[in-house]
C-alpha positions as CSV (number, residue, x, y, z in Angstrom):
1,M,-34.1,-1.2,52.2
2,S,-33.5,2.6,52.4
3,F,-31.1,5.1,53.7
4,L,-33.7,5.8,56.5
5,S,-35.2,3.7,59.2
6,S,-37.4,4.5,62.2
7,Q,-34.5,4.3,64.6
8,K,-31.7,5.9,62.5
9,P,-31.8,9.4,60.9
10,L,-30.3,10.4,57.5
11,S,-27.2,12.0,59.1
12,E,-25.5,8.7,59.9
13,P,-21.7,8.9,59.3
14,Q,-21.8,6.3,56.6
15,I,-24.4,8.2,54.6
16,S,-22.6,11.5,55.0
17,E,-19.4,9.8,53.8
18,F,-21.1,8.5,50.8
19,F,-22.7,11.8,50.0
20,D,-19.5,13.8,50.3
21,G,-17.5,11.2,48.4
22,C,-20.0,11.0,45.6
23,P,-18.8,12.9,42.5
24,V,-22.4,13.5,41.4
25,P,-24.2,16.6,42.8
26,A,-26.9,15.3,45.2
27,F,-29.1,16.4,48.1
28,A,-31.7,14.7,50.3
29,I,-34.7,15.8,52.2
30,D,-36.8,14.2,54.9
31,S,-40.5,13.7,55.2
32,N,-40.9,17.3,56.4
33,H,-39.2,18.6,53.2
34,L,-36.2,19.7,55.3
35,I,-32.8,19.3,53.6
36,T,-30.7,16.7,55.4
37,H,-27.7,16.4,53.0
38,W,-26.2,18.7,50.5
39,N,-22.9,17.2,49.2
40,K,-19.7,18.9,48.1
41,A,-20.4,18.3,44.4
42,C,-23.8,20.2,44.9
43,E,-22.0,23.0,46.6
44,H,-19.6,23.3,43.6
45,I,-22.2,23.3,40.8
46,L,-24.7,25.6,42.5
47,G,-22.3,27.8,44.5
48,I,-24.2,27.5,47.8
49,P,-22.5,25.8,50.8
50,A,-24.3,23.0,52.7
51,A,-24.2,25.1,55.9
52,Q,-26.8,27.5,54.3
53,M,-29.0,24.7,53.0
54,V,-29.1,21.8,55.5
55,G,-32.1,22.1,57.9
56,T,-34.0,24.5,55.6
57,K,-36.7,24.1,53.0
58,N,-34.8,26.3,50.5
59,Q,-34.1,23.5,48.0
60,W,-36.0,25.6,45.3
61,K,-33.9,28.7,45.6
62,P,-30.8,27.7,43.5
63,F,-33.1,26.9,40.6
64,Y,-36.2,29.1,40.6
65,L,-37.0,32.8,41.2
66,Y,-40.1,31.9,43.2
67,E,-41.0,29.1,45.6
68,R,-42.1,25.9,44.0
69,P,-41.5,22.2,44.7
70,V,-38.6,20.3,43.2
71,L,-38.8,16.7,42.2
72,A,-37.8,15.4,45.6
73,D,-40.6,17.5,47.2
74,L,-43.2,16.0,44.8
75,I,-42.1,12.4,45.7
76,V,-42.3,13.1,49.4
77,A,-45.7,14.8,49.0
78,G,-46.9,11.8,46.9
79,S,-48.6,14.2,44.5
80,L,-46.8,13.6,41.2
81,E,-49.9,12.7,39.2
82,N,-51.9,15.7,40.5
83,V,-49.5,18.6,40.1
84,V,-46.7,17.5,37.7
85,G,-48.5,19.2,34.8
86,A,-48.4,22.6,36.7
87,Y,-44.6,22.5,36.9
88,Y,-43.3,20.4,34.1
89,H,-44.0,20.4,30.4
90,D,-43.0,18.4,27.3
91,D,-39.8,20.3,26.8
92,D,-38.7,19.5,30.4
93,K,-38.6,15.8,29.4
94,F,-40.3,14.8,32.7
95,R,-40.6,11.0,32.9
96,S,-40.6,8.1,35.3
97,S,-37.4,6.2,35.8
98,V,-37.0,2.9,34.0
99,V,-34.5,1.8,36.6
100,I,-35.9,2.7,40.1
101,P,-39.6,2.1,41.0
102,G,-41.1,5.4,42.1
103,A,-38.2,7.5,40.8
104,V,-38.6,10.3,38.2
105,E,-36.4,12.3,35.9
106,A,-36.5,15.7,34.2
107,E,-34.3,18.0,32.2
108,K,-34.5,21.8,32.2
109,F,-32.6,25.0,31.1
110,F,-31.9,27.6,33.9
111,P,-30.9,30.9,32.3
112,H,-29.8,32.5,35.6
113,L,-27.2,29.7,36.5
114,G,-23.6,30.4,35.5
115,G,-22.7,33.1,33.0
116,E,-24.9,32.0,30.1
117,G,-27.3,29.6,31.8
118,R,-27.1,25.9,32.3
119,W,-28.9,22.7,31.2
120,L,-29.5,20.5,34.3
121,Y,-30.6,16.8,34.3
122,F,-32.5,15.8,37.5
123,S,-33.4,12.4,38.9
124,A,-35.1,11.8,42.2
125,A,-35.9,8.6,44.1
126,P,-37.9,7.9,47.3
127,L,-36.2,6.9,50.5
128,R,-38.2,4.4,52.4
129,S,-38.2,2.9,55.9
130,R,-37.9,-0.8,56.5
131,S,-41.7,-0.9,56.5
132,G,-41.8,0.6,53.0
133,E,-43.1,4.1,54.1
134,I,-41.6,7.0,52.2
135,V,-39.6,9.0,54.7
136,G,-37.6,11.2,52.4
137,A,-36.2,11.6,48.9
138,I,-32.8,11.9,47.2
139,E,-32.3,14.1,44.2
140,V,-29.3,13.9,41.8
141,L,-28.3,16.7,39.5
142,Q,-26.0,16.7,36.5
143,D,-24.8,19.7,34.4
144,V,-25.5,18.5,30.8
145,T,-24.7,21.9,29.2
146,A,-21.5,20.6,27.6
147,Q,-23.4,17.6,26.3
148,K,-26.1,19.8,24.8
149,S,-23.5,22.1,23.2
150,A,-21.5,19.1,21.9
151,E,-24.7,17.6,20.3
152,L,-25.4,20.9,18.6
153,D,-21.8,21.3,17.4
154,L,-21.7,17.7,16.2
155,R,-24.8,18.2,14.1
156,R,-23.6,21.5,12.8
157,M,-20.2,20.0,11.9
158,H,-21.9,17.0,10.1
159,Q,-24.0,19.5,8.1
160,D,-20.9,21.6,7.3
161,L,-19.0,18.5,6.3
162,E,-21.8,17.3,3.9
163,L,-22.0,20.7,2.3
164,L,-18.3,20.9,2.0
165,V,-18.1,17.4,0.3
166,V,-20.9,18.3,-2.1
167,K,-19.2,21.6,-3.0
168,R,-15.8,20.0,-3.5
169,T,-17.4,17.3,-5.7
170,H,-18.8,19.9,-8.0
171,E,-15.5,21.8,-8.1
172,L,-13.6,18.6,-9.0
173,A,-16.1,17.8,-11.8
174,A,-15.6,21.3,-13.2
175,A,-11.8,21.0,-12.9
176,N,-11.8,17.7,-14.8
177,E,-13.8,19.2,-17.7
178,K,-11.4,22.0,-18.0
179,M,-8.2,19.9,-17.6
180,E,-7.9,19.0,-21.3
181,E,-8.5,22.6,-22.4
182,D,-6.1,24.4,-20.2
183,L,-3.2,23.2,-18.2
184,R,-3.1,26.4,-16.2
185,R,-6.7,25.9,-15.2
186,R,-6.0,22.4,-14.1
187,T,-3.1,23.6,-11.9
188,A,-5.4,26.1,-10.3
189,A,-8.0,23.5,-9.7
190,E,-5.5,21.3,-8.0
191,A,-4.4,24.1,-5.8
192,E,-8.0,24.7,-4.9
193,L,-8.4,21.1,-4.1
194,V,-5.4,21.2,-1.8
195,R,-6.9,24.2,0.0
196,R,-10.2,22.4,0.4
197,N,-8.5,19.3,1.8
198,V,-6.7,21.5,4.3
199,E,-10.1,22.8,5.4
200,L,-11.5,19.3,5.5
201,T,-8.6,18.2,7.7
202,E,-9.3,21.1,10.1
203,V,-13.0,20.2,10.2
204,N,-12.1,16.6,11.0
205,R,-9.8,17.7,13.8
206,K,-12.6,19.8,15.3
207,L,-15.0,16.9,14.9
208,S,-12.5,14.6,16.8
209,M,-12.3,17.1,19.6
210,A,-16.1,17.3,19.8
211,Q,-16.3,13.5,19.9
212,E,-13.9,13.4,22.8
213,Q,-16.1,15.9,24.7
214,L,-19.2,14.0,23.8
215,M,-17.6,10.8,25.1
216,Q,-17.0,12.3,28.5
217,S,-20.5,13.8,28.6
218,E,-21.9,10.4,27.8
219,K,-19.9,8.9,30.6
220,L,-21.2,11.5,33.1
221,A,-24.7,10.9,31.8
222,S,-24.4,7.2,32.4
223,I,-23.2,7.9,36.0
224,G,-26.2,10.2,36.5
225,Q,-28.6,7.4,35.3
226,L,-26.9,4.8,37.5
227,A,-26.6,7.0,40.6
228,A,-30.0,6.0,42.1
229,G,-29.1,2.3,41.5
230,V,-25.7,2.7,43.2
231,A,-27.5,4.3,46.1
232,H,-29.7,1.2,46.3
233,E,-26.7,-1.1,46.2
234,I,-25.1,0.8,49.1
235,N,-28.4,0.9,51.0
236,N,-28.6,-2.9,51.5
237,P,-25.3,-3.5,53.4
238,I,-25.9,-0.3,55.4
239,G,-29.3,-1.7,56.4
240,Y,-28.0,-4.9,57.9
241,I,-25.1,-3.1,59.6
242,F,-27.6,-0.9,61.4
243,S,-29.6,-4.0,62.4
244,N,-26.4,-5.8,63.6
245,F,-25.4,-2.8,65.8
246,S,-28.9,-2.8,67.4
247,T,-28.5,-6.5,68.3
248,L,-24.9,-6.0,69.6
249,E,-26.2,-3.2,71.9
250,T,-28.6,-5.8,73.4
251,Y,-25.8,-8.4,73.8
252,I,-23.5,-5.8,75.5
253,E,-26.2,-4.9,78.0
254,S,-26.6,-8.6,78.9
255,L,-22.8,-9.0,79.3
256,L,-22.5,-5.9,81.4
257,K,-25.3,-7.3,83.6
258,I,-23.2,-10.5,84.3
259,L,-20.1,-8.4,84.7
260,N,-21.8,-6.2,87.4
261,A,-22.9,-9.4,89.2
262,Y,-19.3,-10.7,89.2
263,E,-18.0,-7.4,90.5
264,K,-20.5,-7.4,93.3
265,L,-19.6,-11.0,94.2
266,D,-15.9,-10.2,94.1
267,R,-16.4,-7.3,96.6
268,N,-18.3,-9.6,99.0
269,R,-17.4,-13.3,98.3
270,D,-19.5,-14.5,101.3
271,S,-22.7,-12.7,100.3
272,Q,-25.4,-15.3,99.5
273,E,-27.4,-12.5,97.8
274,A,-24.6,-11.6,95.4
275,C,-24.1,-15.3,94.5
276,E,-27.8,-15.7,93.8
277,E,-27.8,-12.6,91.7
278,L,-24.9,-13.9,89.6
279,N,-26.6,-17.3,89.1
280,A,-29.8,-15.5,88.0
281,A,-28.0,-13.3,85.5
282,R,-26.2,-16.3,84.0
283,E,-29.5,-18.1,83.6
284,D,-31.1,-15.1,81.9
285,V,-28.2,-14.7,79.4
286,E,-27.2,-17.5,77.0
287,I,-23.4,-17.1,77.1
288,D,-22.6,-19.9,74.6
289,Y,-25.0,-18.4,72.1
290,L,-23.5,-14.9,72.5
291,K,-20.0,-16.4,72.0
292,E,-21.1,-17.7,68.6
293,D,-23.3,-14.8,67.4
294,I,-21.2,-11.8,68.3
295,P,-18.2,-12.7,66.0
296,A,-20.7,-13.6,63.2
297,L,-22.4,-10.1,63.6
298,M,-19.0,-8.3,63.5
299,S,-17.9,-10.3,60.5
300,E,-21.1,-9.6,58.6
301,S,-20.9,-5.8,59.5
302,R,-17.3,-5.7,58.3
303,E,-18.2,-7.3,55.1
304,G,-21.0,-4.7,54.5
305,I,-18.6,-1.8,55.2
306,T,-16.1,-3.3,52.7
307,R,-18.9,-3.6,50.1
308,V,-19.9,0.0,50.4
309,R,-16.3,1.2,50.2
310,K,-15.7,-0.9,47.1
311,I,-18.8,0.5,45.3
312,V,-17.8,4.1,46.1
313,Q,-14.2,3.5,44.9
314,D,-15.3,1.9,41.7
315,L,-17.6,4.8,41.0
316,K,-14.8,7.3,41.5
317,D,-12.5,5.3,39.2
318,F,-15.1,5.1,36.5
319,S,-16.0,8.8,36.5
320,R,-12.4,10.1,36.2
321,T,-11.4,11.7,32.9
322,D,-8.6,10.6,30.6
323,T,-7.6,14.2,29.9
324,A,-4.0,13.3,29.3
325,L,-4.9,10.2,27.2
326,E,-2.1,8.3,28.9
327,W,-1.7,4.8,27.6
328,Q,-1.0,2.4,30.5
329,W,-0.8,-1.3,31.2
330,A,-3.9,-2.5,32.9
331,N,-5.6,-5.7,34.1
332,L,-8.8,-6.0,32.0
333,H,-10.4,-8.5,34.4
334,Q,-10.2,-6.0,37.3
335,G,-11.7,-3.3,35.0
336,I,-14.6,-5.6,34.0
337,D,-15.3,-6.6,37.6
338,S,-15.2,-2.9,38.7
339,T,-17.7,-2.0,35.9
340,L,-20.0,-4.9,36.8
341,N,-20.0,-3.7,40.4
342,I,-21.2,-0.2,39.3
343,V,-24.0,-1.5,37.1
344,N,-25.0,-4.4,39.3
345,N,-28.4,-2.8,40.1
346,E,-29.1,-2.7,36.4
347,I,-28.5,-6.4,35.9
348,K,-29.3,-8.4,39.1
349,Y,-33.0,-8.3,38.6
350,K,-32.9,-9.4,35.0
351,A,-30.0,-11.7,34.4
352,D,-27.2,-13.8,35.9
353,I,-23.6,-12.9,35.0
354,V,-21.4,-15.8,33.9
355,K,-17.7,-15.1,33.8
356,N,-15.5,-17.2,31.5
357,Y,-12.2,-15.5,32.1
358,G,-9.1,-16.8,30.3
359,D,-5.5,-16.2,31.3
360,L,-4.9,-12.7,30.1
361,P,-1.7,-10.6,30.3
362,D,-1.8,-6.9,31.1
363,V,-2.9,-4.8,28.1
364,E,-1.6,-1.3,27.1
365,C,-4.8,0.8,26.7
366,L,-6.9,3.6,28.1
367,P,-8.5,1.6,30.9
368,S,-11.5,3.9,31.7
369,Q,-12.5,4.0,28.0
370,I,-12.4,0.2,27.7
371,N,-14.5,0.1,30.9
372,Q,-17.0,2.5,29.3
373,V,-17.3,0.1,26.3
374,V,-17.9,-2.9,28.6
375,M,-20.5,-0.9,30.6
376,N,-22.4,0.1,27.4
377,L,-22.5,-3.4,26.1
378,V,-23.5,-5.0,29.5
379,V,-26.2,-2.4,30.2
380,N,-27.6,-2.8,26.7
381,A,-27.6,-6.6,27.2
382,A,-29.6,-6.2,30.4
383,H,-32.1,-3.9,28.7
384,A,-32.5,-6.5,25.8
385,I,-33.6,-9.2,28.3
386,D,-37.4,-8.9,28.8
387,G,-39.6,-11.4,30.6
388,R,-38.1,-14.4,32.3
389,R,-34.6,-14.1,33.8
390,G,-31.8,-14.3,31.3
391,K,-28.0,-14.8,31.2
392,I,-25.1,-12.5,30.3
393,S,-21.8,-14.3,29.6
394,I,-18.5,-12.5,29.5
395,T,-15.7,-14.6,27.9
396,T,-12.0,-13.4,27.6
397,K,-9.1,-15.1,25.8
398,V,-5.9,-14.4,23.9
399,V,-6.1,-14.7,20.1
400,D,-2.7,-14.3,18.4
401,K,-1.4,-10.9,19.6
402,D,-4.8,-9.7,20.5
403,I,-7.2,-9.8,23.5
404,Q,-10.7,-10.9,22.7
405,I,-13.7,-10.1,24.9
406,E,-17.1,-11.6,24.1
407,I,-20.3,-10.3,25.8
408,E,-23.3,-12.6,25.0
409,D,-26.9,-12.2,26.2
410,T,-30.1,-14.3,25.9
411,G,-32.2,-11.2,25.1
412,G,-34.6,-10.5,22.2
413,G,-31.8,-9.9,19.6
414,I,-31.5,-7.2,17.0
415,A,-33.7,-7.0,13.9
416,P,-31.7,-7.8,10.7
417,E,-32.5,-4.4,9.2
418,N,-31.0,-2.7,12.2
419,V,-27.8,-4.6,12.6
420,S,-25.9,-2.5,10.0
421,R,-27.0,0.7,11.7
422,I,-26.4,0.1,15.4
423,F,-23.0,1.9,15.3
424,D,-24.4,5.0,13.6
425,P,-24.5,8.1,15.8
426,F,-28.0,8.9,17.4
427,F,-29.5,5.6,16.1
428,T,-31.4,3.8,18.8
429,T,-34.2,1.3,19.1
430,K,-35.1,2.3,22.6
431,P,-38.2,4.5,23.4
432,V,-37.8,8.2,23.4
433,G,-36.0,9.4,26.5
434,Q,-34.4,6.1,27.3
435,G,-31.3,6.2,25.0
436,T,-29.1,8.8,23.3
437,G,-28.1,6.6,20.4
438,L,-24.4,7.4,21.2
439,G,-23.3,4.5,23.4
440,L,-22.4,2.0,20.6
441,S,-21.2,4.8,18.3
442,L,-18.7,6.0,20.9
443,S,-17.8,2.4,21.7
444,Y,-16.9,1.9,18.0
445,G,-14.7,5.0,18.1
446,I,-12.9,3.8,21.2
447,M,-12.1,0.5,19.7
448,Q,-10.8,2.3,16.5
449,K,-8.6,4.5,18.7
450,H,-7.2,1.2,20.2
451,H,-6.5,-0.1,16.7
452,G,-9.1,-2.9,17.5
453,S,-12.5,-3.8,16.4
454,I,-16.1,-4.4,17.6
455,N,-18.4,-6.9,15.8
456,V,-21.9,-8.1,16.4
457,R,-23.8,-11.4,15.8
458,S,-27.5,-11.5,16.6
459,V,-30.4,-13.8,16.1
460,L,-33.8,-12.3,16.6
461,G,-35.6,-13.9,19.6
462,Q,-32.4,-15.7,20.8
463,G,-29.8,-13.2,21.7
464,T,-26.8,-11.1,20.7
465,T,-23.0,-11.4,21.0
466,F,-20.6,-8.5,20.8
467,T,-16.9,-9.4,20.1
468,L,-14.2,-6.9,21.1
469,R,-10.6,-7.3,19.7
470,L,-7.7,-5.1,20.8
471,P,-3.9,-5.5,20.6
472,I,-2.0,-6.4,23.7
473,K,0.5,-3.6,23.0
474,H,-0.6,-0.2,21.7
475,E,1.3,1.0,18.6
476,S,1.4,4.7,17.8
477,Q,0.9,5.9,14.2
478,E,4.7,6.4,13.9
479,E,5.4,2.8,15.0
480,Q,2.8,1.5,12.5
481,S,4.4,3.5,9.7
């Protein structure tokens, strides 16, 4: 299925509503490389209104100083293998998508965007007709400048912290050697230690802020990677809605034909010709069949529209930020279901989801952060399943005063030498370009913030189980004291 068909253009109201409601900057082109959609998020990040772009071939202008194809153009032209080397290099991180067949990704720095330049992440996917022909392409953008900056700041802070710890260790050793000789020197050394601890506290505070920024950047990066899959999920119900409307048009024509025959007979009840025309129309149209099929088509179309609306709403809820860090009472099952709805395209071709939900009370937490942990674990579970179709089981229950969530997969498992490192920042077993190594590290930090825990059991070749524990009621540091 695709956004496009041979009868319906890209500008259908449902597609436009999805584009404008999508928080991720995106645009689409048709088979003639003309821009058909340029959503509000794209207007915001690039500063060019859709009115100036739609209907033109100027998709290159916001990014380059000279005319050259963007990723969507290369997909429509079908010339990726021949010309990609002329426009993308190793530092652009050009690669094929591991999620969507035929889709590609790239990352590049644009010095003329914004005040000091911007890093942008691109992903483009083909749009196909029902026959499978490429009739356009969609390209999704993401400003990853903050993520790049946060990564550099985090590395720099780790280095500064290591140097500070080494330096403080040497100073403490020297102070201990002088302690017996001179009480005054020991007092001075203690004062120096206090000063260094203050500095270390400040470094830790800055590191915590950087981790918060990195957490939001990782969430936005996840949305960017899932955008093409979400588009595919929306595409299926839209496809059969279009088909149903075509069928309904045919049914309405048939009913109008009978109605016209009745009206003609009503005007001249003694007309043999009108009576014969009515009988002929009734014989051509299967009234009983229409009575059964029309309600079924309307019900199916309504179900498809509801599905699209639910996916868009879940994506909006997931992408919002917890800037105020407001703890609130939330239904964890609703959050898990919403997250599964967003990542459905990552899972449905690899595994079946089995829900073993217990009877849970509402939990005081940061809901979107818990949803992010669940998303990281479920997507990792899907990636770990290779070969035949597997199973991902999600089990919830109450244990003492805590809520326990178990996410178990039948994937390849984790090598024993890697189990102790999976929560380390930037550690990943995925190929280069397919993982940042931050997902589990950030998940560990989120569970610590909730005064909970995350544990893992894994058997190589059999599967992995992650267990989350968090208290039902959040206790602040003052309450704990």
